[in-house]
N, C-alpha and C positions, 0 to 999 in steps of 0.2 A: 559603578552604578549597577543595580540589579534591574533587569527588565523581565517582566512576566509576560509571556506570549500565550494567547488563548485562541482556540477554535471552539466557540461556545454557541449553544442553541442551534447546532448544525450537525449533520451526521459526522461520525468519527471524531467526536469532541475530544480535545486534547489540551495539554498544557506543557510549557517548557519554561526554563529560567536560564538567563544568561547573565554573567557577571563580567563587566568590562569587555564584552565581546566574546567571551568564552562560554560555550554551552556547558552547563553543569548537569542538567537533568531534563528529560522529556519523556512523556508517557501518554498513552491513550486511556480514556476513561473506561472503555470496555474491559480492560484488563483488571480493573478493581471491582467493577460492578457485575462482571461476568455476563454481559449482554452485548452481543456483536453489534458494532457500528453505533453504539449508544449515542444519543443526541441530547444535549442539555448543557448545563453549566458543569464543567469538569472539576467538581469540588475535590474529589479524592486525588486526582492528578495534581491539582494545585497544592494540596497538603503534602503530597510526596515531594514535589519540587522544592517547597519551602524547607522541608526536613532535610533534603539532600544538600541544600545550600546553607543550612544552619542559620536560617534567618526567620523572622516573623513577618506578618503582613505589613507592618509599619516600616519595614526596611526596603520595600519595593519602591523604586524611583519612578518607573513607568509601567503601564499596562498596555500591551499592544493586542488589539482584537482583530482577527482576520475577517472582518465584515465591516462594510460601510453601506448601510441600507439607503443612504441618500444619494449614492452614485447612480447616474443614469435615470434620475427621477422623472424628467420629462418623458423619456421613452416608456417608463413604467405607467405613467398616467395615460399616454396615448394607447398603450396596449390594453389597459383596463377599460378604456372607453370603447374600444373597437371589438374586443373579444367578449365583453360582458361576462366576466367570471362569476362562478357561483358565490353567493354571499358567504357561505362557510369558508370558501377558499380565501376570500378577501379578509375575513375576520381572523383567520389563522395567520395570515401574513402580517397583518397589523399587530397582532399579539407578539409575533416573533420580533418585529422591529422594535416594539416597546421594550422587550427583554434586553435587546442589545443597547438601547438608549439608556436604560436604567440599571446597567449591569453593576455599578458600584454598590447600589443598595443590596442586590442579591449577594454580592461577594461578601460584604460586611456581615450580613445575616448568616450566611453559610459558614464563614470562618470565625464567627463569634467575636467580632471586633467592632468598636465604635467607629462611625464615619469620621469622627474628629481625629482619630489616630491613623487614618488611612488617607494619606495625602498624595498617593501616586497619581501622576498625570496620565490620562487615558487617551490613547490614539486609536482611531478606527482606520484600518488599512484595507483597501479594496481587496476582495477575495482573490482575484487572479494576480494582482500585484504581490500578494502574500505567497501565492504558489511560486511565482517566478523568483522572488527573493529567497524562498526556502531552498532553491537549487543554486542560483548564481552566487549568493553571498557566502555560501559554505563550500563552494567548489574549489577554491584556491586559485581560480583563473582570474586574470586581470581583465579579460575581454571575452565576450561570448555572444552568440545569437541566443535568444531566449524565447521559449514558447510554453504557454500554459493552456491545457485543453482538457475539459471535463464536461459534466452535465450542465451545471449552471451555478453561478454564485454572483450575487450583486448584479443580476440581470445580464450577465455575460457568460458565454460558454467557451470562448477562445480569445487569447491575447498573445500578441507576438511583438518582438522588438529586439533591441540590442542592449548590452550592459557593459559598462566600463568602470572599473575600480569601485566607487561608492555610489554609482548612479545607474538607474534603470531607465531607459528611454523606450516608451511604448510607441510603436509604429501604427498599429491597427488592432481592432478587436471585432468579434462577431457577437451579436447580442441574442438573447432569448427571443423567440423560441427555437432558433436555428442552432442545433447542438448535436455533435457527433456522439456525445455521451447519451443523450436521450434517444438517438437512433438505435444505439446498441442496447439500451435498456428496454426499449419497446420490443425489439426482436427477441431479447432474452425472455421477457414475459410471454411472448407469443409461443416460444418453444417450451413453456411450462416451468421455467425457473423463476419463481415469483418473489423470492426473498430479496430484500435489499442487498446489493453486492454480489449477486449471482452471475454477473457478466463473465467472470473468469471461467465459469463452467462452460459457457458457449465457446470461449476461446479454445479450450481443450477439446470440445466436441468437433470443432471445425476441421481438425486434422483427419477425421474419419470420413469427411464428405468431399464432394466435388462442387466447384463453384458454378453450378448450372443455372443459377437464378440471379446472376449479377445484373442482367438487363432489367429485371423487375425492381431490384434495389436502386438502379440508376433512375428509375421513375420517382423514387422517394427522395433521393438526394441529388442536387444539381451542383456540379463544380463550376465555379465562375472565374473570371479573370482576377488576377492579383491575390491569389490564394484564398479567395472567398468561396463559400458554399451556402446553399439554402436548402431547407427541407420543404417537401410538398405538404401543405397543410391538410390536404384531404386524408392523409394517412395517420393523423395524430389527433387525439382528443384534446390535448392541451392548447391547441390553437384557438379553440372556442370553448369557453366555459371552465377551463382549468381542470386539473386532475387532483383529486383529494390526496393530500400528503399528511401523514401523521409522524411527527418526529420530536415531540416534546417529552423529554425524560423517558425515553424508551428506544427500542430498536426502530429505526425508520421503516415506514411502510408506504407503498405507492399503489394507487389503483392502476389498472391496465392503461397504458398510454396509447396503444394502437387503436385505430378506429374501425368502423364497419368497412370502409374502403380497403383497409389492410386485409381483413378477412375475405372480402370479395376477391382479392387478387391472389392470396396465398392459401385460402382454405381455413378451416376451423383451427383454432389454437389448440396446442397439445394440452391435455388435461394433466392434473397432478397424478403421478403414478402411471400414466399411460406409457406404454413401451415406445422407446425411441426408434423411429424408422429411418431408412436411408434418406427419405425426403427431409426429415428433420436435420439429419447430418449435412445434407446438401444446402439447406437454408443457412445453417451455421457457417459453412465454408464460404458461401456467397456473401454473407454479411461481413465476414472477416476480410474477404478480398476487397470489398467496396470501402470498408473502413480504411484499409491500407492505401487505397487509391487516394482517398481524401487526405489522409495523414501526410503522405508524401507530396501531394499537391500543395499543401500548406508549407511544408518544410522546404521544398524546392523554391517556392516563391520567397520565403524568408531568406534563404541563402542568396538569391539574386539581389535582394534589397541590401543585405549587410555585408556580404562577401567575407564572412568569418567562418572558419572551419571548425571551431569549437561550438558545441550546442549544449545548453542547459534546458532540461525538460522538467515539467511538473504537471500535476492534474490527474484525475482518475483514469482518463484514457491512456495515460502514459504507463499504467500498470499492464498494458497489453504488451507483454514481453515478446510475443511473436512478431508484432510489427516493429518493435524496437530493434530486434535482431537483424532486420533488413535495412535499417537506416544507412549503413555503410555502403551497401550495394545500390540503393535506390536514390540516394542523395549525395551531394558533394561533401557532406560533413564527415570529418575524420576522427573527431573525438566527441564523446557524449558523456555528460554527467547527469545522473538522476539520483537524488538522495533517497534513502530507504523508505521514507513515509511520503511517497509522491502523491498519495490521495489527500483528502481534506485534513487528515490528521497532521500532516506536515505544515499546514498553513500557520499553526501557532508559532513554529520556528521562523517561518518567513516573515510574519508580522513583526516579531521581535527584532530580527536583523534588519528589516526595512527601517524601523524606527532608529536603530542604533547607527546604521551607516548613512542612509539617504536623508533622514530628517535631522539627526544630531551631528552627522558629518564625521563620526569617529572612524579611525583607520581600521582596515581589515587585517585580521591575523589568524582567525580560526578556519580550519579545514575539517569537514566531516569525513573521516576516513573509516569509521566503523559505525555500527548501528546500536551499540549497547549503552543506552542512556536511561534505562529503567531501573527498578529496584534490584539490588543485589543482597545476598545473605551470607554472613560469615559462618565458617565451620563450626564455631562454638554454639551459635544459636540453632544450627541444623542438628548437631549432636544432641543438644538438650531436648529438642523436639522429638527426636527418634527415641531417646531413652524414656521420655514421658509417655510416649505412645507404645512403649514396650515392643519396638520393632528391632529385629536382629539386623546388624549391619557389620561391615568390615571397613576399616579406614586404611587408606593407602596414601603414600606420598605421590606427588604428581607423576613422577617418572614411572613408578610401578603401575599406577592407575591406568595410564594410556596403554601399557603393554597388556594388562589383564583384559581391558575392554576390547582392544583390537583383536586379540585372540578369540574372544567370545563372538565378535562380529564375523570373523572369518569362519567360525563354526556354524554360522547361520542364525545366531541368536539376535533378538530385537532389543534395542537398548533405548531407554528414556534417558536423555543426557541433559542435565540441569546444571548450569555453571554461571557464576558471577552475575553480572547485571543483565536484565532482560532487554531484548532487542526492541527497537522502535520500528513500526511498520508492519505490514501483513506477512512478512516472511520470517521463519525461524532460521537463524544464520549461525547456529552452532552453540548457542547458550540456552535455548529452550527447544531442543530438537528431539525427534525420534529418529534413530539411526539404524541402518541395516546394510547388509552386503549387497552392493549394486550388481554383482556378477550373476546373481541367481534370478533368472527370468521370472520364476514363480513368486518372487518376494512381493511383487505388486499385489497379487491376489491374496497372499497371506496377510499383508498389512491391512487390506480392505476388509477381509473376513474377521480378523482378530481385533483390530483397533479402530481404524478410521471409518468404516461403514459408510463409504461414499461411493459415488457413481464410478463404475469400472473404466469409463473413458478418460477420467482425469489422471494426468501423469504425476509421477513423483520426480524429484529433482536430484541431480548430483552435486555434492560439494567436492571440489577438486583442488588439489594443491596448485597454486597459481603458476608454479614453475612448469607444470605439465599441460597447461591450457593449449598451447600450440600443437602438442603431440596428439591431443584428443579432439580438438575442435578446429584445427587449421588456422587459428588466430591466437595471438598472445594477449589479446585485449582483456583487461581486468573487468570482472563483473562481480564485485564484492557483495552487492545487494540483491542478487538473483532477479534482475530486471531485464535480462537479455536472453532470448532463446536462439540457439545456434545449431547448425547441423553437426552431428557427430561424425567424425571420420569413419568411413565404412569398415576399416580394419580394427576399429575400437568399439564397434557396436556391441559385440558380445561381452566385452569387459564391463560395460555399465548398462546391461540390458534392462535391468529393473528400473533404471532411472532415465530411460530413453523413451520418447513418445513414439507412437505408431508411424509417424512420418520421418523418423530417424533424427529428430531434433531433441534438444534438452534445454531446460531452463536452468542454466548453470550458476553456481556460486563459486567464485574463485576465492580461495582461502589464503590469507597472507600470514606468514610467520610473524610479522611485525605486529599486526593488529589483532590477531586471535591466536596467540602462541600455543595454548593448550589444545585447541581444536586442530591446529596444524600438526602438532606432534601426534595426536591420535590418528589422523589420516595417514601420516607418514609411517607410523608403526603398522597400520593395516597394509600399506604399500610394501613394507619389508616382508610381511608374511605372504601376501597374495600377488605382488607385482602390480597391483592396481592402486593408483594414487587418488582414490575417490571413495566417498561413501554415499549411499542413498540417504537423503536428508528430508524429512517432512516435519511439519510443525507439531510441537508437543501439545496436543489437544485431542478431544473426541467430540466433534460437533459443538464446540464452545470456543470462546476466545482462547488464545495461547495461554498456557499456565503462567502465572506470575510468581507465586510463592511456593516454598517447599511443600506445604500442606496440600496445595492444589495439584502439585506433581504426584504426591502420594495418593491422592484420591483418584486421579486419572490412572495411575499405575494399578490401583486396586480394581478398577472397573475393566480396564483393557487388559489384553493378554500379552503384555510385554514380558520378556524374560528377566531383564535386569533394569534396575533404576539406579542412576548415578546422581547423587546430590553433592555437588562440589567434590570432596575427596572421599565420600562415603558410598559404598556399594550395597544395595539391597537386592537380594535375589528372591524370586518367587518360590 
């Protein structure tokens, strides 16, 4: 049976397809439309998934949508009656609900098929259940504590419970408007980062500050018994009247969430382009500290309830790799699984697996051990494209390729590395990456000046052979999806200086010889030359979604000042 999973009419729209429980393909719509966090019906992602599965729309048995707009309906009605939201806000939410309800009509129109030929059964799976399922059902674990935590979906911000085999049991949840995601977003906007998804910038900025304002933030969020928390409504505009949100067929946009009371307590918001001060850095550090307090407050309560040492996490807040890296020290959990698309993009996978396992009762067999579920391109089509464009290239076999590129990296050259199938999720993990020598402390500034053009406080990350994780980080714990930040051992700081943050930590990716053999061999060749088993790895893009196709890689290479572009087995030099 084929199940199509969708995150539709919601930020980070995506699609996946599974066949008899095996994931065949998954991708985010932003990669095809070239608009970050694009929100709408993920038509191009669906077309890709069907093409990869070698089927047509009529072959789909079930469609799983990671939204159930009728969940918590009484609470939604009560909130609407008490908060009196703006008519435009209500109208937009009703339109969004109707899109979810009538999705079959949109699918048929977009895919050019008759409704008579499209007999798939449609399931609406609650947003946070989809998040949890996206982690647990692909973890390979028989039993785990589970937590989903983000801004808001289906009127819920947080959901926790336990899972065993084919069943997820929900113990509790926290409803809108109380949300750690919205707390972090409001502070992110206040600090002058106003684009949707900018929260990761504040996480990076926090390392430069001191948590001098935690007391002020503790007036905004109140931690309660049994893992609960609440937000102080005086600090947020969405408690009364709503906040205008635009996310239909575009990059999502939000009006400022913070209120006049927030400004009264913290001062004027930082303007776009205004220089960052020590005060702004301290605000970021204080926000991060309070987020971690609340995060571990929930996790420790969850452990007391379920007494299971394995933990599956999902949701936008779970992209906070700094907090994730402290779980082992701050809680009793000993093992953590987070799939690579922990944000809303991953809910398409969760919805599909929830239907397959919990609703249909099918046995589990699939484990997500890598992130490469997007489009891939064969050598033949790449070579044809290069010849048509009259681009000079040299072809190497894989063994020679990794030696040539490792030597170039050791000389200080910057390499665009494009291989096989595109990764799912926000991190480039060795298939759509820009690579550089991590030993060179100046490399961070060089990359920012020549290619990335981003804020200087944002760190780059190391990709390290998993066999050397203990030697460099004091832990042998695998982090294949770059979702944990750990302290670098002091004697290794100089070895990966360009990929280490100002506080001595790094958001590492551990690279497995089994699951990404070519990338592993490249890093190993670099190790043979330099003695360092790691490379600086950043996403292959320039203020755009990560590149998907060879043409997009060539366009980015032509704009940015990389030295070498590798497309599968082909090397193009500037």
